[in-house]
N, C-alpha and C positions, 0 to 999 in steps of 0.2 A: 600181170595181175592174177591170171588164172592159177599160176603156180603158188602165189601167196594165198589164194583162197583155198586151194587144195591143202596147203599146210594148215590152214585154220581148221578144216574139218578132220584132218588127221589128228590135230591136237584135241579136238572135242572127243574123238574116239578114245584117245589116251585118258582123258579126264573121266570118261564114263567108266573105264576100267578101274581107275583110282577110287572112284566113288563106290563101286561094287566091292572093292577089297577093304575099304576103310572100316566097315562095320558100324559106322555112325549113322544115326537117323537123320534124314534131311530135315531142314526147317519146315515147320508147319506152314502151308501155303494157303492163302485165301483163294477160294474158287472164284470163277468169273461171276457167278451169281451173287457172291457175297460182297463183291467190290462195288462201292458206290461211285457216284459222280465226284469228280475232283476238279480243282482249279488247275489251269495250265501253270507249270512251275519249272523248277530248276532241274538239276540232274538227279541221278539215281545211283545205287550201289549195292553190292552183295558179294558173298564170299565163296559159296559152295563149289559146284562145278564151275569151270571157268571158260568163258568164250574169249579168245584173244586173237585179234587180227592185228598183227604188229606193224608199227610204223618205225620211223627212224629216230626222231629226237625227242623234244620236250615241251612242257606247257603249263598253263594255269588258267587264264581267263579266256572264255570263249569269245571268239570274234567271228568274222564271216565264214571262214573255212578252217580255222585253226585256233589252238589255245596258245597263249604267249606268256613267257615268264616276265617278271617285273623288269622294267628298264634298268633298275639299279643293280640287277644281278650281274656278276662278273662275267659269266659265260652265257652268251645270248642263245641258248638252245631254243629251238622251236619244235613244237609237237603238232603235227598236222592231224587233227581229229578225223577229217574226211578221208585222207589217204590211208590212215591206220584202220579205220572201221568201215570202209565203203561197203563190203558185203553185208555187214550188220545193218547199216543204213537201209539197204535195199530189202533186207529180210524184214525189218520192223515196219517199213512202209507198206509191205505186202500183207501184213497181218490183218485179220478182220477187225473192224472198228471196235467191237466189244473187247477183243483182246488188248488192243492198243489203249483203250480207256482203263482197263484193269492195270496195265503197266504204269500208266500215269497216276493211278490211285495209289500205287505203292510209293511213288515219289512223294505224294501229298502226305501219306501216313509216315513217311521216313522209315520205311521198312525196306531198305535197299537190298538187304540180303534176300528177301523174297523176290524182288524184281530180277535180280541176277539169276537166281535159281530157276525162275520160270522161263526166262529167255534161253538159258543154257539147255533146259529140258526140251523146249520147243525146237531149237536148232538141232539137237541130237536126234529128235524124232524124225525130222525132215531130211537129215543127212545132207550130202552135197548136191543132190539133184535139184533141190529147191532154189538154191542161189546160183550155182554154177551155170545153169541154163539161162540165167538173166544177165550174166556178165560177159561182155565182149569189149573189144577195143573201142568201138564207136560209142558204147554206153559210157565207158570210162572217160572218153574225151568230152562227152556232152555234159557230164557232171563235174563241174569245176569249182563249185562253191556250195555252201550250205543252203543257199536260197532255193536250190532245187528240191529241198525237202521241207515238209511242214513242221510246225513247232513241236508237236508231240514227238515226232521221230528224232529231231535234234536233241530234245530234252532227254529222251530215253537213252540214246547212245552216249551223250555226254555224261549222264548219270552212271551208266554202265562203266564208263572209264573211271569215274570217281570211286566206284566200288572196288576196282583193282587197287587204287591208291589206299583206300581204307583197309584193304586186305593187308597191305604191307605195314601201315601204321599200327594196326591192331597187333600184328605179330611182334614188332620191335618193342611195343609197350609191354605186352604180356611176357616177353622173354625175361624181363627183370622182375615181373610180379608173380608169375606162376610158381617159381620155386618156393615162394612164401605162402601162396594162396591158390589152391586148386580152382578151376574155372567155376564149378558149381558154388563154391564158397563166395566167389566174387559176385555171382548173381544174387545170392542170398543177401549180401550186404547192400548191393544196389537196390534191391526190393525194399529192404528195411528203411534206407534213407528216403526212398520215394514216398513210402507211406508216412514216414515221420514228417516230411516236408508238407504233405497234404494235410496232416493233422494240425501242424503249426499254422498253416495258412487259414484253415477254417476257424482257428481260435483268434486270429488277428482282428482287432477292432477296425472300424471303418476309417478312423484317423491313422492308424498304422498302415493301412493299405494305401491311403492317399500319400503318406510320407514316403513309402516305398516307391511309388510311381514318380513322385517328385525327385527323389534321389536319382532314379534312372535318367530322368530328363536333365537334371542339373549337372550330374557328374559323368554322364555318358556311360553308365554301367549297363550297356545293352546286353540282353540275353541272346545267345546264339539261337538262330531259328532255321538257318539253311544248312545244306549238306554239301559243302564244296570240297571237303577233304584237303584243306590247305595247310594244316599244321601237323608235323613240322614240314616246312617247305623243302628241306633237304631230302626227305624221304620221297616226296612227290617228284622232285627233280631226278633222283636216282632211278625211280621206277620208269619214268618216261625216257630215260637214257638206255634202258636195257634193250638188248636185241631179242629176237624171237625166241631163241632157245632159253635164254636167261629168264624171260617172263614166264615161260612154261614151267621151268624149275621153281620159280618163286611161287606161282599160283598153286602148284601141286603141293609144295611144302606148307603153304598157308592153309590149304584145305585140310591137310592132315595134322594141323596144329604142331608142325615141326618148326617152332619159332627160331631155334638156333640157326637152321638152314636159311630162313628168310633173312635174318639179321646178317648172316654172312654174305648173301648175295647183294644186299643193299650196301653194306660196308665196302665190299670190293669195288662197286661202282663209285662210291663216294671217295675212296682212296685215289682213284684215277684223277680226281679233281681236287685232291687234298681238302676234302670237306668232312671227313669223319669226325672232326672235333665238334662240328655243329650238332651232329646226332648225339655225341657224348654229352655235350652241354645240356641239350634238351632232356635227355634221360636223367641227368643228374638233378635238374630242376624238378623233375616229376618222379623222383624215386619214392618208394613206399615210405610213409611217415614212421617215425620211431614208435609212436603210440601203437600203430598196427603191428609192427614187428614185436613189440613187447607183449601184446595179447597172445601172439602165436608162440613166443618163447616161453611163456608162463604156463602153457598147457601141460598137464600130466599125461603120462602114457595111456592111462585109462580113458581120459577125455578124448585123446586122439583116436583111440580104437573105436569109441562110440561114434565119433564124428565120421570116421571112415565107413562105418556101417550105414550111416545116413546117406553118405555120398553114393555108396554102392547101390542103394535102393532108390536114389533120386528123390529123397524126401526134402525138398527145398524148404517147405514151411518150417520144419523143425530146425534146420540149419539157420533160418532167418531168426527164429526165436532165440537160438543160442547166441548169435552175434548181437542181437538187440540187448541181451543181458550183459554180455561182456563189454560191449562198447559203452553202455550207459553206466557201467561201474567205474569208468575212467573219469578224470577231471573234465570240466567243461572245455578247457583249452585242448585237451587230447581228443575229445570227441569232435571238435571243430577241425582239427588237423586231418582226422580220418575222413570226415565229411567232405572237406575241400579236395582231398585227393580223388575221391570217387566222382565229385562234380567235374573235375578236370578230365578224368577218364571218360565220363559221359559226353562232355563237350568235344573231346578229341575224336572219338569214333563210336562209342556204344549207343549214343542217342540216335544215330542214323544207321548204324551198321553193326549188327550183332548176330552172327550165325547161330548162336545158341538159343536165340529167341524163338519160342515156339516148341522147343524140344521138351519143355516142362510145362504142364498145363497151368501151373501157378505163376508162370513168368511171362 
């Protein structure tokens, strides 16, 4: 156990070097004083620096001391959350009450990237002397299930694990989208549709609101509200099957936005179980719509040069106004195609986990 923990902190040191060399700004983090009270909740997630204490196999739904894949799954992998993250459990449990409440507040706000960034930063500050001194064989033997830890600690660690899954899902999604659309352009479109949805909602009559709620009740069109990082299951399955070194490689690549590298690591693991077709099918169902590709293909060189200047200067509002104009110039059906694509992207990861959130004051 001590050797595993030493590997953890060696990994954190490596990640701190990666962060220093990346040249990217860390996500804006809410301070302890800004964090309000929150309800006890589910798990958490985030992408920047990465804290990884590796386990052996796989999972999904949290039980007493592990998360377990669906019974219908062909390969019954099991991922032991406690064994994988025991040093992190102890570290979170030992944090001051105010810090623990702040972490839980990130879960309620669904800003998992902030939660992961804060945990990684705190662990890096304390280095190994904070946790290593607390771990010995007798302690390991005495902690044999999650009931030894309080609800906040279990939620935070489980959410931290979900952050790693989101990390991989985000990368394989953006691998096929980024060649068409830079990251800041994606944010501009997301912001445009969010504002458009708010405006449309404000204009709805009371009867339209009642009918919308009835439709949800009658037809089961429930809106996603939790952050379980469950789709696509094959990506979660692959990530939880990775060994220690492979997870380090994946997280460093995702942190640096090297999406091809992340995709390669995930596919290599899926190939071992002949599951690559599941990822291909999921990506095909969620490929960028033709209407969006048409907008990008129809740009002139002068337009592209002007947009690049906006990107270089981080002018998100101007990019948003540009996309508002070009999207609303399309037919209603094409606009809905683009809207649906970004709604799926939001439900898949961006709603809970977006490392770029906070890097632009407008987003």
